[in-house]
C-alpha positions, 0 to 999 in steps of 0.5 A, spaced: 492 041 657 491 048 661 496 052 663 497 057 668 502 063 667 502 065 675 508 062 679 509 063 686 516 066 688 520 061 692 526 065 693 530 072 692 537 072 691 541 078 691 547 078 686 547 070 687 548 064 683 542 059 683 547 053 684 554 053 688 560 051 683 567 053 683 566 057 676 569 064 676 563 068 674 564 075 672 561 080 677 554 083 676 549 087 679 543 084 678 538 080 682 536 073 681 529 070 683 526 063 683 519 062 680 515 055 681 508 053 680 504 048 677 503 048 669 499 042 666 499 039 673 506 038 674 511 042 678 515 047 674 521 052 676 526 057 673 531 062 675 530 069 672 536 074 672 534 081 672 539 087 671 539 093 676 537 098 671 532 094 667 528 098 662 521 097 660 521 093 653 527 089 654 528 083 651 528 076 654 533 070 653 532 063 655 538 059 656 536 051 656 540 046 659 543 040 656 540 033 658 542 031 665 542 038 667 538 044 670 538 051 670 544 052 675 548 047 670 546 052 664 548 058 668 555 054 670 556 051 663 555 058 660 560 061 665 554 066 667 556 070 661 549 072 659 548 076 666 554 080 664 551 081 657 544 083 660 547 088 665 551 091 659 545 091 654 539 091 658 535 084 657 532 079 662 535 072 662 531 065 664 534 059 666 528 054 666 529 047 669 527 041 665 523 035 668 527 029 670 533 034 667 531 033 660 527 037 655 522 034 649 525 036 643 523 034 636 526 027 637 520 022 637 524 016 640 527 020 646 520 023 647 517 016 647 521 014 653 517 013 659 519 018 663 518 023 658 511 022 656 506 027 657 511 033 659 509 039 655 515 043 655 512 048 650 506 050 655 511 051 660 515 056 656 509 060 654 507 061 661 514 064 663 513 069 657 507 071 659 509 072 666 515 076 664 511 080 660 507 082 666 512 082 671 518 085 667 514 088 661 519 085 657 518 086 649 514 080 647 517 081 640 524 080 642 524 073 645 530 069 644 532 061 645 539 059 646 540 051 648 546 047 649 545 039 647 538 037 649 537 044 650 538 046 643 533 040 641 528 044 645 530 051 641 529 047 635 522 045 637 521 052 639 523 055 632 518 050 628 512 050 633 513 057 636 515 061 631 510 066 632 513 067 639 521 067 638 525 072 634 531 068 634 534 061 636 541 059 637 543 051 638 550 049 641 552 042 640 545 040 637 542 038 630 535 036 628 532 029 628 533 025 622 526 024 618 524 018 621 525 020 628 522 027 627 516 028 632 514 036 631 509 038 627 513 044 623 509 051 622 516 055 621 517 062 619 523 065 617 527 067 623 535 068 625 538 061 627 545 060 629 548 053 630 555 052 633 557 045 633 564 041 634 567 036 629 569 032 635 563 032 639 562 025 642 555 026 644 552 030 638 556 027 632 557 033 627 555 029 621 549 026 624 547 019 626 547 016 633 551 020 639 556 015 639 555 012 646 550 007 644 543 010 645 539 010 638 534 015 640 538 021 639 538 019 631 539 026 628 541 029 621 548 032 620 550 039 621 550 041 614 543 038 613 540 042 619 543 048 617 540 047 610 533 046 613 533 053 616 536 056 610 531 053 606 525 056 610 529 063 610 529 063 603 537 063 603 539 059 596 545 063 595 552 061 596 554 063 604 560 067 606 566 064 610 571 066 615 576 063 619 576 066 626 583 068 628 586 062 633 587 064 640 589 058 644 594 053 644 589 047 642 588 044 635 581 047 634 579 052 629 573 056 628 570 057 621 564 062 621 559 060 615 553 066 614 547 065 609 544 072 608 540 075 603 537 082 603 530 083 607 531 076 610 533 073 616 540 070 616 543 063 618 550 062 621 554 056 622 560 056 627 564 050 625 569 048 631 574 044 628 576 039 633 571 042 638 567 037 643 561 037 646 561 044 650 559 051 650 565 056 649 567 062 653 572 064 658 569 063 665 568 055 665 572 049 663 568 043 661 571 036 663 576 033 658 571 027 656 567 031 652 572 034 647 576 040 646 574 047 648 576 052 643 578 059 645 577 062 638 570 064 640 566 066 646 559 063 644 555 067 649 557 074 646 557 071 639 550 069 640 547 076 643 551 080 638 547 075 632 541 077 635 542 084 636 544 085 629 538 081 626 533 084 630 536 092 630 541 092 625 546 094 630 552 090 633 552 089 640 558 094 641 554 099 638 548 098 643 551 102 649 
């Protein structure tokens, strides 16, 4: 399948959202562009947020939506906070749209569904990176993937099959597929990995298996097995450090951070949200109650970006001012 890395610009939105919603977005000063074009014979599209004071050599962050969503939904579900961080720390944010509102991760049974056959999301991602290198002169060595739910499944696939193109990934509300449901051909290399899962998630069970809603094609490993998979790749065999984060809200959730580290090796971080549901915690948008409680003890976009900066520069986000 041959890819084209050029897209036609369909619209330019100045400091505007790619989709209308009631979310109380933080105030930002950058611009949105919408790109669309043919990739592998299919029409593809994505939104890009560019800070006003973007410098050459800036990082690039992908935010992949969950199943049933699109780029606008990914922005809404993260409260637009990645744009606020992009303004502050100088990076580009991409919100891609999946075909049929989904992504082909490593889940064999899901990818075999008729509406998913023949869709090449990896080539789509490759083309976006190529365009952003050319258009915004981003640093190709500092490209990061973040995904929620099905978007987290794509982030895992990028870690396994595009490890040469990504400097780190973060997956929220997602686990790797079980061994008999694994379709990817892993060619992994050590990289920073952050996983954030809730123990009361009704869609992506913390302890693995099926998703609890009667569909078997998302059969997964447990969160612990998923974390250990990446810790092994990174050569991290020592005991992790554990920290219970301060409790801020009135809900019954609690957040524990577990970190596997070793000198000269990328870290693996697990945020276990005890009592947490299928959501992306941040202060700007509340997920519906039927996906479970949303903790106030962690701000996911801020924690993810700080993790990426610590792992790639040795500095915390607060120090990069």
